[in-house]
KEDO-311314 format. One record per residue (C-alpha): x, y, z. Coordinates in steps of 0.2 Angstrom, whole numbers, padded with zeros to 4 digits, always signed. Layout:
// residues N
XYZ
...
This chain:
// residues 511
-0088+0069-0171
-0080+0067-0153
-0094+0077-0145
-0108+0067-0155
-0102+0051-0146
-0093+0057-0131
-0095+0042-0120
-0088+0030-0134
-0073+0042-0137
-0070+0043-0118
-0070+0023-0117
-0058+0022-0132
-0047+0036-0126
-0046+0027-0109
-0041+0011-0117
-0028+0019-0127
-0021+0028-0111
-0017+0011-0104
-0003+0009-0117
+0007+0022-0107
+0010+0010-0093
+0021-0005-0093
+0024-0016-0103
+0021-0004-0118
+0027+0012-0110
+0019+0023-0124
+0017+0038-0113
+0014+0051-0127
-0002+0042-0131
-0007+0043-0112
-0004+0062-0112
-0014+0064-0128
-0028+0053-0121
-0029+0064-0105
-0030+0079-0116
-0045+0072-0125
-0052+0067-0108
-0050+0085-0101
-0059+0092-0117
-0073+0079-0115
-0076+0084-0097
-0074+0103-0100
-0087+0102-0114
-0100+0091-0104
-0117+0100-0104
-0119+0095-0085
-0110+0088-0070
-0119+0071-0073
-0112+0071-0091
-0094+0075-0084
-0095+0061-0072
-0101+0049-0086
-0087+0054-0097
-0074+0052-0083
-0081+0036-0078
-0081+0028-0096
-0063+0034-0099
-0057+0025-0083
-0067+0009-0087
-0057+0008-0103
-0041+0012-0095
-0043-0001-0081
-0050-0015-0092
-0035-0014-0103
-0022-0011-0089
-0028-0024-0077
-0030-0038-0090
-0017-0048-0081
-0030-0052-0067
-0039-0063-0079
-0024-0074-0080
-0024-0078-0062
-0041-0087-0064
-0033-0100-0075
-0025-0108-0060
-0041-0109-0050
-0050-0126-0051
-0066-0122-0042
-0070-0107-0054
-0071-0106-0073
-0057-0096-0081
-0069-0085-0090
-0074-0078-0073
-0057-0069-0073
-0063-0057-0087
-0079-0054-0077
-0068-0049-0062
-0057-0038-0073
-0073-0028-0080
-0082-0029-0063
-0066-0021-0054
-0064-0008-0068
-0082-0003-0066
-0079+0000-0047
-0062+0008-0049
-0069+0020-0062
-0080+0029-0049
-0064+0038-0042
-0060+0047-0059
-0078+0049-0062
-0080+0059-0046
-0064+0069-0050
-0072+0074-0066
-0089+0079-0058
-0081+0090-0045
-0069+0098-0056
-0083+0102-0068
-0093+0109-0054
-0079+0119-0046
-0072+0128-0061
-0081+0127-0077
-0089+0143-0084
-0089+0154-0100
-0074+0165-0097
-0057+0159-0103
-0050+0159-0086
-0062+0145-0082
-0052+0133-0093
-0036+0136-0083
-0046+0134-0066
-0054+0118-0073
-0037+0111-0077
-0030+0115-0060
-0045+0108-0051
-0045+0092-0061
-0027+0089-0057
-0030+0092-0038
-0045+0081-0038
-0037+0067-0048
-0023+0067-0035
-0036+0066-0020
-0046+0052-0029
-0031+0042-0033
-0025+0043-0015
-0043+0038-0009
-0042+0023-0021
-0027+0016-0011
-0037+0014+0005
-0056+0015+0002
-0063-0003+0005
-0045-0009+0009
-0039-0001-0007
-0032-0006-0024
-0019+0006-0030
-0013-0003-0045
-0007+0008-0059
-0009+0025-0053
-0006+0038-0067
+0011+0043-0060
+0018+0026-0065
+0016+0031-0084
+0029+0045-0080
+0041+0034-0071
+0056+0038-0082
+0055+0057-0077
+0048+0053-0060
+0060+0064-0049
+0045+0074-0043
+0039+0059-0033
+0053+0062-0021
+0044+0078-0016
+0025+0075-0020
+0024+0056-0021
+0016+0045-0035
-0001+0053-0033
+0007+0070-0035
+0016+0064-0050
+0000+0059-0058
-0007+0076-0055
+0008+0083-0064
+0003+0072-0079
-0015+0078-0078
-0008+0096-0078
+0003+0093-0093
-0011+0086-0103
-0021+0101-0098
-0008+0112-0105
-0009+0103-0121
-0028+0105-0121
-0025+0124-0118
-0013+0125-0132
-0026+0118-0144
-0038+0132-0137
-0024+0145-0141
-0023+0150-0123
-0004+0150-0124
+0000+0160-0108
-0010+0149-0097
-0002+0133-0105
+0015+0140-0103
+0012+0145-0085
+0006+0127-0081
+0021+0119-0090
+0033+0130-0080
+0024+0125-0064
+0026+0106-0069
+0044+0109-0073
+0047+0118-0056
+0040+0104-0046
+0049+0091-0056
+0066+0100-0054
+0063+0103-0036
+0061+0084-0034
+0077+0081-0044
+0087+0093-0033
+0082+0084-0016
+0094+0070-0020
+0110+0077-0027
+0122+0065-0017
+0128+0049-0025
+0122+0034-0015
+0134+0021-0022
+0136+0003-0016
+0139-0005+0001
+0152-0019+0003
+0138-0032+0005
+0136-0045-0009
+0119-0051-0013
+0111-0065-0023
+0094-0064-0030
+0086-0080-0035
+0073-0083-0049
+0070-0102-0051
+0056-0101-0064
+0044-0112-0055
+0027-0112-0063
+0012-0107-0053
+0003-0122-0060
+0015-0134-0051
+0016-0124-0035
+0004-0135-0026
+0009-0151-0035
+0018-0163-0023
+0026-0172-0037
+0034-0156-0043
+0039-0151-0026
+0057-0159-0026
+0060-0152-0044
+0055-0134-0039
+0066-0135-0023
+0081-0141-0034
+0078-0126-0046
+0078-0114-0031
+0095-0121-0024
+0103-0123-0041
+0102-0104-0043
+0108-0101-0025
+0124-0112-0023
+0139-0101-0024
+0155-0108-0015
+0166-0095-0023
+0157-0079-0015
+0170-0066-0009
+0162-0064+0008
+0146-0067+0018
+0131-0062+0006
+0112-0060+0008
+0102-0073-0003
+0085-0068-0008
+0071-0081-0012
+0054-0077-0018
+0037-0075-0009
+0031-0092-0003
+0047-0100-0010
+0044-0116+0001
+0029-0125+0007
+0037-0132+0023
+0034-0124+0040
+0050-0116+0048
+0044-0112+0066
+0046-0124+0080
+0032-0130+0091
+0019-0135+0077
+0009-0152+0079
+0019-0166+0072
+0007-0170+0058
+0012-0153+0050
+0031-0157+0051
+0031-0175+0044
+0043-0182+0039
+0055-0168+0044
+0056-0157+0060
+0056-0138+0058
+0075-0139+0062
+0077-0152+0049
+0068-0141+0036
+0079-0126+0041
+0095-0136+0039
+0090-0142+0022
+0086-0124+0016
+0103-0117+0023
+0113-0131+0015
+0112-0121-0001
+0121-0106+0006
+0139-0103+0012
+0145-0102+0030
+0141-0084+0036
+0128-0081+0023
+0110-0075+0027
+0095-0083+0018
+0079-0072+0016
+0064-0083+0011
+0046-0082+0009
+0036-0095+0019
+0019-0098+0029
+0015-0097+0047
+0001-0105+0056
-0009-0101+0072
-0017-0114+0082
-0031-0115+0095
-0029-0124+0111
-0034-0141+0103
-0020-0140+0090
-0031-0135+0076
-0025-0122+0064
-0036-0106+0064
-0026-0094+0054
-0011-0092+0042
+0001-0078+0038
+0010-0075+0022
+0028-0072+0029
+0046-0069+0026
+0060-0077+0037
+0078-0072+0039
+0089-0088+0042
+0107-0088+0047
+0119-0101+0040
+0117-0110+0056
+0098-0113+0053
+0092-0100+0066
+0077-0089+0063
+0084-0071+0065
+0068-0062+0062
+0052-0063+0052
+0038-0052+0044
+0020-0055+0041
+0011-0047+0026
-0001-0033+0030
-0010-0029+0014
-0018-0045+0009
-0024-0047-0009
-0043-0046-0010
-0049-0061-0019
-0032-0069-0018
-0028-0072+0000
-0045-0068+0006
-0062-0066-0001
-0071-0050+0003
-0089-0052+0010
-0086-0071+0010
-0102-0075+0019
-0111-0068+0003
-0100-0072-0011
-0096-0089-0005
-0114-0094-0007
-0113-0090-0026
-0098-0101-0029
-0084-0089-0028
-0068-0092-0018
-0051-0085-0015
-0037-0089-0028
-0025-0096-0015
-0031-0114-0011
-0035-0120+0006
-0048-0119+0020
-0038-0108+0033
-0040-0090+0031
-0025-0078+0030
-0023-0064+0043
-0014-0047+0040
+0002-0042+0049
+0005-0026+0059
+0011-0016+0044
+0028-0010+0038
+0043-0016+0049
+0062-0015+0048
+0073-0030+0053
+0090-0026+0060
+0101-0039+0053
+0117-0033+0061
+0131-0032+0048
+0119-0036+0034
+0110-0019+0038
+0092-0014+0041
+0080-0023+0030
+0062-0017+0026
+0050-0029+0019
+0035-0028+0008
+0027-0044+0001
+0020-0044-0016
+0008-0031-0020
+0011-0022-0004
+0024-0012-0013
+0011-0003-0023
+0004+0007-0008
+0013+0024-0009
+0018+0031+0008
+0015+0014+0017
+0030+0004+0013
+0043+0010+0026
+0043+0011+0045
+0047+0029+0047
+0053+0027+0065
+0066+0014+0060
+0071+0018+0042
+0078+0003+0033
+0094+0003+0022
+0085-0007+0009
+0068-0014+0005
+0065-0032+0000
+0050-0036-0010
+0047-0054-0013
+0033-0058-0024
+0024-0072-0033
+0021-0064-0050
+0018-0081-0058
+0000-0077-0056
+0001-0061-0066
+0002-0065-0084
+0013-0055-0096
+0007-0038-0091
+0007-0039-0072
+0025-0042-0069
+0032-0027-0078
+0018-0016-0070
+0023-0022-0053
+0041-0019-0056
+0038-0001-0062
+0028+0002-0046
+0043-0005-0035
+0054+0007-0044
+0043+0022-0039
+0044+0016-0021
+0063+0017-0022
+0062+0035-0029
+0050+0041-0016
+0058+0034-0001
+0077+0035-0007
+0080+0017-0003
+0085+0003-0015
+0073-0011-0018
+0077-0029-0021
+0064-0040-0029
+0064-0060-0030
+0050-0069-0039
+0047-0087-0045
+0045-0082-0063
+0050-0064-0064
+0053-0050-0065
+0067-0051-0051
+0077-0036-0050
+0090-0025-0041
+0084-0006-0040
+0095+0008-0034
+0089+0022-0023
+0086+0033-0038
+0073+0020-0045
+0085+0014-0059
+0085-0004-0064
+0102-0010-0061
+0100-0029-0064
+0085-0039-0069
+0080-0057-0074
+0068-0058-0088
+0050-0065-0086
+0049-0084-0087
+0067-0086-0086
+0078-0095-0073
+0093-0087-0066
+0101-0077-0052
+0109-0060-0049
+0125-0058-0040
+0128-0040-0036
+0133-0028-0022
+0119-0021-0011
+0116-0002-0016
+0116+0011-0003
+0101+0022+0002
+0100+0041+0001
+0095+0051+0015
+0076+0053+0018
+0067+0062+0004
+0054+0075+0008
+0041+0062+0004
+0049+0050+0015
+0049+0062+0029
+0031+0068+0027
+0022+0055+0017
+0006+0058+0008
+0004+0075+0018
+0015+0082+0004
+0004+0077-0011
-0012+0081-0002
-0005+0099+0002
+0000+0100-0017
-0018+0096-0021
-0024+0109-0009
-0014+0122-0018
-0021+0117-0035
-0039+0118-0028
-0036+0135-0020
-0028+0142-0036
-0044+0135-0046
-0056+0143-0033
-0046+0160-0034
-0047+0160-0053
-0065+0157-0052
-0068+0171-0040
-0057+0183-0050
-0068+0178-0065
-0083+0185-0056
C-alpha cells in the first residue's frame, strides 16, 4: 500500500513528523515517521524518485510545523490574511528542497542490492541530512527554524559535542536503526544504536561540573501587550503601564538586572535626533521615564529602535536594537540585530515583490539594516552579556562572540506575532543554544513565552503564553566552553564527513 502511493505517504509521514516538535512533543511519532521516510527513499526506483519522496515528506513537515507564520499576516493591513497560508506553503516548497537533495544523494551514494547497502544508505542519509540542514541555515540568508534536533531536545546532551545539526543526524540514524530492525538486520541496527548512544554519552560527559547561580538578582518582564495594539497610539500609555507594573520592586535585595522585551518601547533613546522625532520628550526625558521603574543601582535592558539620518536630517535606515540603561538613565551599551527576518523586517527582492503588492510585516517606510553580528557587552558587576534578538537565537553556532565569551545570553523577542505554535518552538530552540554553548539564556517577550534557562538547557522559570507577569530569580552561572562552543559547526560537519566515509567504505567493501 505504501509503495503504491509513495508520495502521498511521504507527505502524510512528514505532516505527522511535525508533531514531534513543540508544542506537541510527540517525538516517538517523529522517529517512526523518519523510519517510514528512509524506507520510502531506499525503495525508490530511481534517484529522481528518491528526491521526490524526500521533498514531499519535508513539504508535509514544514507546512504543519510553520503554521504559525500564517498568524503573523493577521496583523498586516496592506495584505489579506489568507496570504499567510500561501506564505507557509510557498516557504515549505522551498525549504523541502534541502531534505530532497539529502535523499537524492544518499540514494545515489549507497543504495544497492546487498544487505550492507542498507547500512551504508542509513549512514549516508544521516550525514547528508546534517549537511543540508546546516546549508538551510545560510543559503539565501537562511531559515533554520525547527531543525530535526529540536525534536530530541530532552535528550540533547549530544548537542554540546556535535551541535543541533549533529543531533538531527543522530535522530536520522536512530530512525534508520528502527528501519533496519524491521528488515531483520539486527547487528547493523545495534551497531548504529551503540554509535548514537556513544556520541550522546560523550556529549553528556563534556559538562560534569555544576554551574549553579551567581549572586545577581534578575527580573524578567512579560507585560502581555498584544501585537494588535503595538502601533496604536491610544494604547501606548496602557502598554507602558503594564510594562512598568511588572517591573517595579522596591524590596529587591540588591542591584538587579531588569529585562524587557524586543521593541518594548516606541520612543527613541539616543541623543542628537531631530526634534520632530523626540516630541514632546527629549531622549534624556524618555530614558528618565523608563528608569523610574527600576531601583537605584539596577540595570535596565530594553529593546528599542535606532535611526540613521542623512546630511539633511532625513531618516535613511533603522536598526532593531537593545539598550542597557543604568538607573541614572545613562546608555551603557547597545546591540543591533544582525539576522533580520525575511518578510518581517525586510522584503527580499523588494523591487520585484513590491510590484505585486507584497510588503514586509513590520510597518513603516524606512528599511532595517543588519548589525555586525554576535557581540558581548561588558556590564561590570552585572557580568558579560551576549545578545540575540528574536529569531537570531535559532542560528546554531552563530549566537556567541567566541573571542569574548559571555556569561549569559539575553534573547528579547516579540513572539506576539507567532500564534500558539511559534512561541514554544522558539523557546525550545533557545534551550538548545544554552546546551550547545554552555551558557544560560534569558528570554523576555511581550506575550510569552518568557523564561530563564540554565546552562544545561533546563527551563528553570517561565511565564505562560498570553499571560502578564514577571520572574524574580538569581542569574544562573555558565559552564566552561563546550566542544561545540570552541569549534562551532566544524564539529558536526566533521561528524557528517565520518558518516559519509563509512558509507563509502561499506559500499566499496560490498563490491
